[in-house]
C-alpha positions in Angstrom: 0.0 0.0 0.0 1.4 3.4 -1.0 1.5 6.3 1.4 -1.2 8.1 -0.7 -3.5 5.1 -0.3 -2.8 5.0 3.4 -3.6 8.7 3.8 -6.7 8.3 1.7 -7.9 5.4 3.8 -7.2 7.3 7.1 -9.2 10.3 5.9 -12.1 8.1 4.8 -12.2 6.6 8.3 -12.6 10.1 9.9 -16.0 11.6 10.8 -17.1 14.3 8.3 -16.1 17.3 10.4 -12.6 15.9 11.0 -12.3 14.9 7.4 -12.7 18.4 6.2 -10.1 19.6 8.7 -7.7 16.9 7.6 -8.1 17.9 3.9 -7.6 21.6 4.8 -4.4 20.7 6.7 -3.1 18.7 3.7 -3.9 21.6 1.4 -2.0 24.0 3.6 1.0 21.7 3.6 0.9 21.6 -0.1 0.9 25.4 -0.3 4.0 25.6 1.9 5.8 23.2 -0.4 4.9 25.3 -3.5 5.7 28.7 -1.9 8.5 28.3 0.6 9.3 31.5 2.5 12.5 32.9 1.3 14.6 34.9 3.8 17.4 37.0 2.7 20.6 36.8 4.7 21.2 40.1 6.4 24.6 41.5 7.1 23.7 44.3 9.3 26.2 43.2 11.9 29.2 43.3 9.5 31.9 45.6 10.8 30.3 45.9 14.3 33.6 44.9 16.0 35.9 47.0 13.8 36.7 49.2 16.8 38.3 46.3 18.6 42.0 45.9 18.3 43.2 43.1 15.8 45.4 41.6 18.6 42.3 41.0 20.8 41.9 37.3 21.6 38.7 35.3 21.5 38.8 34.9 25.3 38.9 38.7 25.7 36.0 39.0 23.3 34.0 36.5 25.3 34.7 38.6 28.5 33.6 41.7 26.7 30.4 40.0 25.4 29.5 38.9 28.9 29.8 42.6 30.0 27.5 43.7 27.1 24.9 41.2 28.2 24.9 42.5 31.7 
């Protein structure tokens, strides 16, 4: 039995009110597949640490970050 047949059989076994909800849910899933949300990668943080000396170690940055967080 294929997965489509399994889903079809499961939906047929539901009462009418739940059947319509299941069909609606499947339709929503199909829409998500067709139109995935595209997020652009933002680089707003680029250059934010340019004021820090190049010889600063990662440990020193960790200490500074903990101060920033409060």
